[in-house]
C-alpha positions as CSV (number, residue, x, y, z in Angstrom):
1,M,10.6,-8.3,9.2
2,H,7.8,-9.9,11.4
3,Y,6.4,-6.4,12.5
4,T,2.7,-7.4,12.1
5,V,-0.6,-7.2,13.9
6,A,-3.3,-10.1,13.5
7,P,-5.7,-9.5,10.6
8,G,-9.2,-8.7,11.7
9,L,-11.6,-6.1,13.0
10,Y,-10.4,-3.6,15.8
11,A,-12.3,-1.0,17.7
12,L,-10.7,2.5,18.1
13,G,-12.4,4.1,21.0
14,T,-16.0,3.2,21.5
15,P,-17.4,2.8,18.1
16,D,-21.1,2.1,17.4
17,E,-23.1,1.0,14.3
18,T,-22.7,4.6,12.8
19,S,-18.9,4.8,13.1
20,P,-16.6,4.8,10.1
21,V,-14.7,1.7,8.9
22,F,-11.1,2.3,8.0
23,V,-9.2,-0.5,6.1
24,T,-5.5,-0.8,6.5
25,A,-2.6,-3.5,6.2
26,N,-1.4,-5.7,9.1
27,Y,2.1,-4.1,8.9
28,K,2.2,-2.7,12.4
29,L,3.5,0.7,11.3
30,S,0.7,1.2,9.0
31,F,-1.8,0.2,11.7
32,D,-0.2,2.6,14.2
33,K,0.0,5.5,11.9
34,L,-3.7,5.1,11.1
35,R,-4.9,4.9,14.8
36,S,-2.5,7.7,15.9
37,A,-4.0,9.9,13.2
38,L,-7.4,9.6,14.7
39,P,-7.1,10.8,18.4
40,G,-10.4,11.0,20.3
41,R,-12.4,9.5,17.4
42,D,-14.4,6.3,17.4
43,A,-14.0,4.1,14.6
44,W,-13.7,0.4,13.4
45,I,-10.3,-0.6,11.8
46,L,-10.5,-3.5,9.4
47,V,-6.9,-5.1,9.1
48,L,-6.3,-7.0,5.9
49,D,-3.7,-9.9,5.8
50,T,-1.0,-8.3,3.7
51,K,1.8,-10.7,5.1
52,G,3.3,-7.8,7.0
53,I,3.6,-5.5,4.0
54,N,2.6,-1.9,3.9
55,V,-0.4,-0.8,2.0
56,W,1.1,0.6,-1.1
57,C,3.7,-2.3,-1.7
58,A,1.0,-4.9,-0.8
59,A,-1.5,-3.2,-3.2
60,G,1.1,-3.7,-6.0
61,K,1.7,-7.2,-5.1
62,G,-2.0,-8.0,-4.7
63,S,-2.2,-8.9,-1.1
64,F,-4.0,-5.7,-0.3
65,G,-6.7,-6.5,-2.8
66,T,-10.3,-6.9,-3.6
67,Q,-10.7,-10.6,-2.5
68,E,-8.8,-10.3,0.7
69,L,-11.0,-7.1,1.5
70,V,-14.2,-9.0,0.7
71,R,-13.1,-12.0,2.9
72,R,-12.3,-9.9,5.8
73,V,-15.7,-8.1,5.5
74,A,-17.5,-11.3,5.6
75,A,-15.3,-12.9,8.4
76,S,-15.8,-9.9,10.6
77,R,-19.6,-9.8,10.1
78,L,-19.3,-6.2,9.5
79,D,-22.8,-5.9,7.9
80,A,-24.2,-6.7,11.3
81,L,-22.0,-4.1,13.2
82,V,-22.6,-1.0,11.3
83,S,-25.7,0.4,9.7
84,H,-24.0,2.1,6.7
85,R,-22.2,0.3,3.9
86,N,-18.9,2.4,3.4
87,L,-15.4,1.4,3.7
88,I,-12.6,4.0,3.8
89,L,-9.5,2.7,2.1
90,P,-6.1,4.5,1.9
91,Q,-5.6,6.1,-1.6
92,L,-2.5,4.2,-2.0
93,G,-4.4,0.8,-1.7
94,A,-6.3,1.6,-5.0
95,P,-4.0,-0.3,-7.3
96,G,-5.0,-3.5,-5.6
97,T,-8.7,-3.0,-5.2
98,A,-11.6,-2.8,-7.7
99,A,-14.3,-0.6,-5.9
100,H,-17.1,-2.1,-8.2
101,A,-16.1,-5.7,-7.3
102,V,-16.1,-5.0,-3.7
103,K,-19.5,-3.4,-3.9
104,K,-20.9,-6.3,-5.8
105,Q,-19.5,-9.1,-3.7
106,S,-19.8,-7.5,-0.2
107,G,-22.5,-4.7,-0.5
108,F,-19.9,-2.2,0.8
109,S,-19.0,0.8,-1.2
110,V,-15.2,1.9,-1.2
111,V,-14.2,5.4,-0.3
112,Y,-10.6,6.3,-1.0
113,G,-9.1,8.4,1.7
114,P,-6.2,10.8,1.5
115,V,-2.6,9.7,0.8
116,R,-1.3,10.6,4.3
117,A,-2.9,9.4,7.4
118,E,-2.5,12.7,9.2
119,D,-5.0,14.2,6.7
120,L,-7.7,11.9,7.8
121,P,-9.3,14.2,10.4
122,A,-9.8,17.0,7.8
123,F,-11.0,14.5,5.3
124,M,-13.7,13.2,7.7
125,D,-14.7,16.6,9.0
126,A,-15.2,17.7,5.2
127,G,-17.6,14.9,4.6
128,M,-15.0,12.4,3.5
129,K,-14.0,14.9,0.7
130,A,-10.2,15.2,-0.2
131,T,-8.6,18.3,-1.3
132,P,-6.3,18.0,-4.4
133,Q,-3.2,18.4,-2.1
134,M,-4.4,15.3,-0.2
135,R,-4.3,13.3,-3.4
136,I,-0.6,14.0,-4.1
137,K,2.3,12.0,-3.1
138,D,5.8,13.1,-3.6
139,F,9.3,11.8,-2.3
140,S,11.5,14.4,-0.8
141,I,15.2,13.6,-0.4
142,G,14.6,13.2,3.2
143,E,11.8,10.7,2.7
144,R,14.1,8.8,0.5
145,A,16.9,8.8,2.8
146,V,14.8,7.1,5.4
147,L,14.9,3.9,3.1
148,I,18.7,3.7,3.0
149,P,19.2,1.5,6.1
150,M,16.4,-0.9,4.8
151,E,18.8,-1.8,1.9
152,L,22.3,-0.9,3.2
153,I,22.0,-3.2,6.3
154,P,20.9,-6.4,4.6
155,S,23.3,-5.7,1.6
156,M,26.1,-5.3,4.0
157,K,25.3,-8.8,5.6
158,W,26.5,-10.6,2.4
159,G,28.5,-7.7,1.3
160,V,31.1,-8.4,4.1
161,I,31.7,-11.8,2.5
162,L,32.0,-10.3,-0.9
163,L,34.4,-7.6,0.3
164,T,36.5,-10.1,2.2
165,A,36.7,-12.5,-0.8
166,T,37.8,-9.7,-3.2
167,L,40.3,-8.5,-0.6
168,L,41.9,-11.9,-0.3
169,I,41.8,-12.9,-4.0
170,G,43.2,-9.4,-5.0
171,S,45.9,-9.7,-2.5
172,F,47.6,-12.7,-4.0
173,G,49.5,-10.7,-6.5
174,N,49.6,-7.2,-4.7
175,P,48.2,-6.3,-1.2
176,V,47.5,-2.9,-2.4
177,H,45.5,-4.3,-5.4
178,G,43.4,-6.4,-2.9
179,V,42.5,-3.2,-0.9
180,F,41.5,-1.5,-4.0
181,A,39.4,-4.3,-5.3
182,M,37.6,-4.4,-1.9
183,L,37.0,-0.6,-2.0
184,M,35.6,-0.9,-5.6
185,M,33.0,-3.3,-4.5
186,L,32.3,-1.2,-1.4
187,F,31.6,1.8,-3.7
188,G,29.3,-0.5,-5.8
189,I,27.3,-1.3,-2.7
190,M,27.3,2.1,-1.4
191,A,26.3,3.5,-4.8
192,G,23.4,1.1,-5.1
193,A,22.1,1.4,-1.5
194,V,22.9,5.1,-0.7
195,L,23.4,7.2,-3.9
196,T,20.6,5.7,-5.8
197,P,17.7,6.6,-3.6
198,L,19.4,10.1,-2.6
199,L,19.9,11.1,-6.4
200,L,16.8,9.1,-7.9
201,P,15.2,12.2,-9.6
202,W,18.4,13.3,-11.2
203,L,19.9,9.9,-12.4
204,P,19.2,9.2,-16.0
205,G,16.6,6.6,-17.2
206,R,13.4,5.3,-15.8
207,A,14.6,1.7,-14.9
208,L,15.9,1.6,-11.4
209,S,18.6,-0.7,-12.6
210,V,19.8,1.9,-15.1
211,K,19.8,4.6,-12.6
212,A,21.7,2.6,-10.1
213,A,24.1,1.2,-12.6
214,T,24.9,5.0,-13.6
215,A,25.5,5.8,-9.9
216,G,27.8,2.8,-9.6
217,L,29.7,3.6,-12.8
218,V,30.4,7.2,-11.8
219,A,31.3,6.4,-8.1
220,S,33.5,3.4,-8.8
221,G,35.0,5.2,-11.9
222,M,35.9,8.2,-9.8
223,L,37.8,5.8,-7.5
224,L,39.5,4.1,-10.3
225,V,40.9,7.3,-11.9
226,S,42.2,8.4,-8.5
227,Q,44.5,5.5,-8.4
228,P,48.0,6.3,-10.1
229,V,49.0,2.6,-10.3
230,F,46.4,1.9,-12.9
231,Q,47.8,4.7,-15.0
232,T,51.3,3.4,-15.2
233,G,50.6,0.1,-17.0
234,A,52.0,-1.8,-13.9
235,V,48.5,-3.6,-13.6
236,P,47.0,-5.1,-16.7
237,F,44.1,-2.9,-18.0
238,A,41.7,-5.8,-17.8
239,A,41.9,-5.8,-13.9
240,P,40.5,-2.4,-13.3
241,L,38.1,-2.7,-16.1
242,G,36.8,-6.0,-14.6
243,L,36.3,-4.4,-11.2
244,L,34.6,-1.4,-12.8
245,I,32.0,-3.7,-14.5
246,M,31.5,-5.7,-11.3
247,A,31.0,-2.6,-9.1
248,T,28.4,-1.2,-11.7
249,A,26.6,-4.5,-11.9
250,L,26.4,-4.8,-8.1
251,S,25.0,-1.2,-7.8
252,A,22.4,-1.9,-10.5
253,F,21.3,-5.1,-8.6
254,I,21.0,-3.4,-5.3
255,G,19.1,-0.3,-6.8
256,M,16.4,-2.4,-8.2
257,N,15.1,-3.0,-4.6
258,F,14.1,0.6,-4.4
259,T,10.6,0.3,-5.9
260,G,9.3,1.9,-2.7
261,A,11.2,5.1,-3.3
262,T,9.4,5.8,-6.6
263,T,6.0,7.0,-7.5
264,Y,5.9,5.2,-10.8
265,T,6.9,1.6,-10.4
266,S,4.2,-1.2,-10.4
267,L,4.2,-4.9,-10.2
268,S,4.0,-5.3,-14.0
269,G,6.7,-2.7,-14.3
270,V,9.0,-4.4,-12.0
271,R,8.5,-7.7,-13.7
272,K,9.1,-6.3,-17.0
273,E,12.3,-4.6,-15.8
274,M,13.8,-7.7,-14.0
275,K,13.1,-9.8,-17.0
276,W,15.8,-8.1,-18.9
277,A,17.9,-6.4,-16.2
278,V,18.7,-9.5,-14.1
279,P,20.2,-11.4,-17.1
280,V,22.3,-8.3,-18.1
281,I,23.4,-7.8,-14.5
282,I,24.5,-11.4,-14.2
283,G,26.2,-11.3,-17.5
284,A,28.1,-8.1,-16.7
285,G,29.1,-9.5,-13.4
286,V,30.5,-12.7,-14.9
287,I,32.3,-10.8,-17.6
288,G,33.8,-8.4,-15.0
289,L,34.9,-11.3,-12.8
290,A,36.5,-13.1,-15.7
291,L,38.5,-10.0,-16.7
292,W,39.7,-9.4,-13.2
293,I,40.6,-12.9,-12.4
294,G,42.3,-13.3,-15.8
295,A,44.3,-10.2,-15.2
296,L,45.5,-11.4,-11.8
297,A,46.6,-14.7,-13.3
298,V,49.1,-12.9,-15.7
299,M,50.4,-10.4,-13.1
């Protein structure tokens, strides 16, 4: 998570006073994607300090923003290096920048480039004019799948502890129940980290927590009904119910991290959702745990 470049002004090729100025984040992948999209071209690249966060996420959080842009323009003495007064920003940086404020404070006008870096050559050759297709960003299932390891790997770091704990606690009464409890939690993690991004457009609701909770409820519910031991009455009903609630809450919590896999979330929207979703998730987790532990105590 320290994949960064130093903020500041960089030269691509041999730029002069007439060369364009592109603005990007100091997340190294963003920086590399930009320069690799401009082979054989001379340009200036102004890198903002976004704390190692990509352009879109940083714009939503405010670090790819007006004041940081104005500071970097002044610190790099850009007005002395170029004869024009244009800054080319990625379109996805627009939520964090106010073009009129940048113009007023720095003297530079903001031009929003296309969504994708690979469209920059065509954009520049057309006189910095974007086609309608250049302004559209969608998320295919393949693009959403790329994000799965970013959530699954960190989740499994603490998930191993959770899975081990449920296995040990559940095995006090019956080893089979311990294994099942562990699998229920695993299904909750996988539903939140894998199924949620893959099935995002088709899951009901707008809130990510609701979408992920649905995925967790269905996945863990399918595992639950496949176990005959819970259909015989040998295990108190509260035990599988508690595990089902816990797995659903776990999935909902993990699924909220996929703001980068949507085209509609914003900083205010995330805060609004977390304000009600986090207490609900915590409450559900506590209720589920109480039901499960209580059932184990009487088994």
